[in-house]
KETORBA-19908 format. One record per residue (C-alpha): x, y, z. Coordinates in steps of 0.1 Angstrom, whole numbers, padded with zeros to 4 digits, always signed. Layout:
<sites>
XYZ;...
</sites>
This chain:
<sites>
+0654+0864+0549;+0664+0836+0570;+0645+0826+0599;+0654+0804+0617;+0696+0800+0625;+0724+0783+0651;+0736+0805+0677;+0768+0787+0693;+0778+0806+0725;+0799+0794+0756;+0781+0819+0782;+0822+0829+0795;+0825+0847+0761;+0820+0885+0767;+0822+0888+0733;+0794+0859+0723;+0775+0881+0752;+0772+0913+0732;+0759+0895+0701;+0732+0874+0719;+0716+0910+0726;+0719+0917+0694;+0705+0889+0684;+0673+0890+0707;+0664+0921+0695;+0670+0913+0661;+0641+0880+0669;+0615+0903+0688;+0617+0926+0652;+0611+0899+0630;+0602+0868+0651;+0642+0848+0641;+0641+0813+0655;+0671+0805+0676;+0680+0774+0684;+0708+0777+0704;+0738+0756+0705;+0771+0751+0730;+0810+0756+0724;+0837+0753+0748;+0866+0782+0754;+0878+0764+0783;+0887+0733+0761;+0894+0751+0723;+0918+0769+0746;+0928+0742+0773;+0966+0745+0774;+0987+0707+0775;+0983+0691+0807;+0951+0710+0822;+0923+0684+0824;+0896+0687+0801;+0865+0713+0816;+0844+0680+0820;+0872+0663+0846;+0866+0690+0865;+0835+0692+0892;+0831+0725+0882;+0839+0745+0850;+0836+0778+0840;+0819+0775+0812;+0815+0741+0807;+0788+0735+0839;+0766+0763+0835;+0763+0746+0793;+0758+0715+0809;+0724+0729+0825;+0717+0749+0795;+0716+0710+0777;+0696+0696+0808;+0667+0726+0806;+0668+0723+0768;+0655+0690+0771;+0628+0706+0786;+0624+0739+0764;+0648+0758+0732;+0633+0790+0749;+0643+0773+0790;+0675+0773+0775;+0681+0806+0758;+0664+0822+0790;+0690+0805+0812;+0720+0815+0788;+0701+0853+0789;+0703+0851+0827;+0738+0839+0830;+0751+0862+0803;+0739+0894+0818;+0750+0880+0855;+0786+0881+0845;+0790+0903+0813;+0761+0931+0834;+0758+0927+0871;+0799+0910+0875;+0783+0877+0894;+0793+0844+0890;+0768+0819+0871;+0793+0790+0879;+0783+0789+0913;+0757+0774+0931;+0740+0800+0948;+0744+0823+0920;+0733+0796+0898;+0704+0788+0919;+0687+0823+0923;+0693+0827+0885;+0672+0797+0879;+0642+0805+0899;+0643+0842+0886;+0633+0825+0845;+0605+0799+0863;+0630+0765+0858;+0624+0732+0874;+0631+0732+0911;+0668+0712+0920;+0676+0722+0880;+0714+0723+0889;+0717+0697+0912;+0700+0674+0885;+0717+0688+0854;+0747+0680+0866;+0739+0648+0885;+0733+0638+0851;+0765+0630+0836;+0744+0626+0802;+0749+0667+0802;+0785+0661+0791;+0776+0650+0763;+0750+0673+0748;+0776+0702+0755;+0803+0673+0739;+0784+0670+0711;+0775+0703+0704;+0814+0712+0705;+0824+0687+0686;+0800+0697+0655;+0812+0728+0655;+0849+0722+0652;+0850+0697+0629;+0818+0711+0608;+0827+0746+0606;+0860+0753+0619;+0852+0761+0650;+0880+0784+0671;+0856+0804+0691;+0822+0819+0699;+0804+0841+0686;+0792+0814+0658;+0757+0820+0634;+0745+0794+0612;+0729+0800+0588;+0698+0775+0572;+0722+0774+0543;+0748+0757+0566;+0767+0784+0561;+0785+0793+0594;+0799+0830+0602;+0823+0840+0636;+0807+0873+0646;+0795+0896+0641;+0821+0909+0667;+0806+0939+0680;+0805+0964+0712;+0780+0973+0722;+0748+0956+0711;+0726+0974+0683;+0691+0974+0686;+0665+0986+0667;+0675+0999+0632;+0708+0995+0635;+0704+0959+0647;+0688+0954+0614;+0711+0969+0596;+0734+0949+0607;+0711+0914+0602;+0713+0927+0564;+0747+0929+0564;+0755+0895+0580;+0731+0879+0561;+0743+0894+0529;+0781+0881+0539;+0766+0849+0544;+0760+0845+0509;+0789+0855+0494;+0812+0823+0488;+0847+0825+0494;+0850+0859+0515;+0860+0848+0551;+0867+0879+0569;+0866+0911+0574;+0882+0931+0608;+0879+0967+0619;+0914+0978+0630;+0907+0987+0669;+0918+1023+0679;+0931+1028+0712;+0893+1050+0723;+0874+1021+0708;+0900+0991+0737;+0893+1020+0759;+0856+1018+0751;+0860+0976+0750;+0877+0978+0785;+0851+1000+0802;+0821+0978+0782;+0837+0943+0796;+0844+0957+0828;+0819+0939+0851;+0831+0907+0838;+0868+0919+0836;+0859+0923+0875;+0844+0884+0878;+0865+0861+0859;+0885+0839+0877;+0908+0827+0845;+0929+0845+0822;+0918+0853+0786;+0939+0831+0759;+0937+0847+0723;+0946+0818+0704;+0951+0835+0661;+0925+0821+0641;+0932+0794+0616;
</sites>
């Protein structure tokens, strides 16, 4: 059984948030070591002619990830707590963690250093950290979205895409399934078609996110 993984996320993504809830439950049960990594949906889905996220004063996902990158230099667990706080704010409470007042409150709640938001955004090298993870995910793993889990073998999987996040024994069952999936060479995709009832359940689950977001969903087909 794997004892460590890399987990690529963008705080904008409701699917990645659900998967992060699941993987934290798995961690609580088996002591999994999670290295949090960054991937930008704003960049991978950027329409022609629109500014890159690093060219904008505040970007929906890129800016909170710059703060995460700054916190990661202090402690990986602190970075993870920031992602958890951002995810809960946006996807459960319908709040916007890319807005300064909300972000400062969230940072205080995880005992981050004072002025973490301002210092992270004043440090241009936090752009570089997010950029490096994003570029690596695209170049090495063919990434087109999140969540992405990378196993110690170097094999990456997109997903699991699961709503709502399983916990307890069900979480461990899914973990075993994903780990087995990652070990089968040439296996690229398993997918369950969504029924009308499934779509209604997902819409209910994502309601806080759908209410709070200020961007349009872009769904490019997987390569």
